[in-house]
Every structure is written in C-alpha cells, then in structure tokens.
C-alpha positions as CSV (number, residue, x, y, z in Angstrom):
1,Q,-88.1,-35.9,-198.7
2,K,-85.5,-33.4,-198.2
3,Y,-87.7,-30.6,-199.4
4,A,-90.5,-31.6,-197.1
5,G,-87.9,-31.9,-194.2
6,I,-88.8,-35.5,-193.4
7,A,-85.4,-37.0,-194.5
8,P,-83.2,-37.1,-191.4
9,V,-79.8,-35.2,-191.2
10,T,-76.8,-37.1,-189.8
11,E,-74.0,-35.1,-188.5
12,R,-70.6,-36.4,-187.4
13,S,-67.6,-34.9,-185.7
14,G,-64.9,-37.1,-184.6
15,K,-66.4,-40.2,-182.7
16,K,-69.7,-38.5,-182.1
17,E,-72.8,-38.9,-184.3
18,W,-76.1,-37.4,-184.0
19,I,-79.4,-37.4,-186.2
20,H,-81.9,-34.6,-186.4
21,W,-84.6,-33.2,-188.6
22,R,-84.0,-30.6,-191.2
23,Y,-84.2,-27.0,-190.0
24,S,-84.2,-25.3,-193.4
25,C,-87.3,-26.6,-195.0
26,T,-90.8,-25.7,-195.6
27,T,-92.1,-26.3,-191.9
28,F,-95.8,-26.3,-193.1
29,L,-95.2,-29.1,-195.6
30,R,-93.2,-31.1,-193.0
31,Q,-96.0,-30.7,-190.4
32,T,-98.6,-31.7,-193.0
33,F,-96.8,-35.1,-193.6
34,V,-96.2,-35.7,-190.0
35,E,-99.8,-35.2,-189.2
36,W,-101.0,-37.2,-192.0
37,A,-98.6,-40.0,-191.0
38,G,-100.0,-40.0,-187.6
39,Q,-103.5,-40.1,-188.8
40,S,-102.9,-42.9,-191.3
41,V,-102.0,-45.2,-188.2
42,R,-105.7,-45.2,-187.6
43,Y,-106.7,-46.2,-191.1
44,S,-104.0,-48.1,-192.7
45,F,-103.3,-51.7,-191.8
46,W,-99.6,-51.6,-192.7
47,A,-99.0,-48.2,-191.1
48,K,-100.4,-49.4,-187.9
49,A,-98.4,-52.6,-188.1
50,Y,-95.5,-50.5,-188.7
51,Y,-96.1,-48.2,-185.7
52,E,-96.6,-51.1,-183.4
53,Q,-93.4,-52.9,-184.7
54,Q,-91.3,-49.8,-184.1
55,K,-92.9,-49.2,-180.6
56,S,-92.0,-52.8,-179.6
57,K,-88.4,-52.0,-180.5
58,G,-88.6,-49.0,-178.0
59,K,-88.5,-46.2,-180.6
60,P,-90.4,-42.9,-179.4
61,H,-93.7,-41.8,-180.9
62,N,-92.0,-38.9,-182.8
63,T,-89.5,-40.8,-184.4
64,I,-91.8,-43.5,-185.5
65,I,-94.2,-40.9,-187.2
66,R,-91.3,-39.2,-189.0
67,A,-90.2,-42.7,-190.3
68,L,-93.7,-43.4,-191.3
69,A,-94.0,-40.0,-193.1
70,F,-90.8,-40.7,-195.0
71,K,-92.4,-44.0,-196.2
72,W,-95.6,-42.3,-197.1
73,I,-93.7,-39.8,-199.2
74,R,-92.0,-42.4,-201.2
75,I,-95.4,-44.2,-201.9
76,L,-97.1,-40.9,-202.8
77,F,-94.1,-40.0,-205.2
78,R,-94.5,-43.4,-207.0
79,C,-98.2,-42.9,-207.3
80,W,-97.8,-39.5,-208.7
81,K,-94.9,-40.6,-211.2
82,T,-96.9,-43.6,-212.4
83,K,-100.3,-41.5,-212.4
84,T,-102.1,-44.3,-210.3
85,A,-104.3,-44.0,-207.3
86,Y,-103.0,-45.4,-204.1
87,D,-104.4,-48.8,-203.4
88,E,-103.7,-50.5,-200.0
89,S,-104.2,-53.9,-201.3
90,T,-101.6,-53.4,-204.1
91,Y,-99.0,-52.1,-201.5
92,L,-99.8,-55.1,-199.3
93,E,-99.3,-57.4,-202.1
94,A,-95.8,-55.7,-202.9
95,L,-94.9,-56.2,-199.3
96,K,-95.9,-59.9,-199.4
97,R,-93.9,-60.5,-202.8
98,K,-90.7,-58.9,-201.1
99,G,-91.2,-61.0,-198.1
100,S,-91.4,-57.9,-195.8
101,P,-90.7,-58.7,-192.1
102,L,-93.4,-55.9,-191.4
103,L,-96.2,-58.4,-192.6
104,K,-94.7,-61.2,-190.6
105,Y,-94.8,-59.0,-187.6
106,A,-98.6,-58.1,-188.3
107,M,-99.5,-61.6,-188.8
108,E,-97.8,-62.9,-185.3
109,S,-99.3,-60.1,-183.3
110,N,-102.9,-60.5,-184.8
111,F,-104.0,-56.8,-185.3
C-alpha cells in the first residue's frame, strides 16, 4: 500500500495535523489502483455500498476512491498470498460473519 502510494501520510507539527497521499511512489501504479477502484464501484456490490456509505458521511469523491483502492489492495494481496481467485460472494460472506456495518448500510438503503 505504501509502495503503490495509496496509504495516506499523516504529518503532525505542534497542534496541527494534515493528511495527504504519498509523493515519492510509482505514480503509474497509484493511478492504476485509483482508476480500478473507481470502476469497481460500477460492478462490485460491496464497493458501491462502501462508496455510497462514505458519500452519505460527506466525504469527497477522491478520498472515497483512494480509501476503496486501499481496501482492494488488501484483498488482492490476500488472494495473491493464498493463491486463490477473488470471489465476491466469499468476501460478502466474510463481511457478514464479522458483522460489518457496511452490509447493514447496504441492506437499509436497498441498492
């Protein structure tokens, strides 16, 4: 996540704190993940639910997409590590098992 530039950087000085994305990273890789996360909203149930949930909290579009890309990187790394293909139903079952508030939001808003 850090290599791809998706992980946010938090800087603090005195009483001030600001968050930005990484400047020294492979920008092509970062842009690839951001664009892919943006497209996943159209085709993935949980990604759309996550997007809508964050939008209802008042988050800006780019922030939501970067956060979604952060989630996708974690999922892809796990798939790569276990040598399994991504399966949306498996991920949704895991969210259900853990009692994810994302699924509750999706069911209440009726996507």
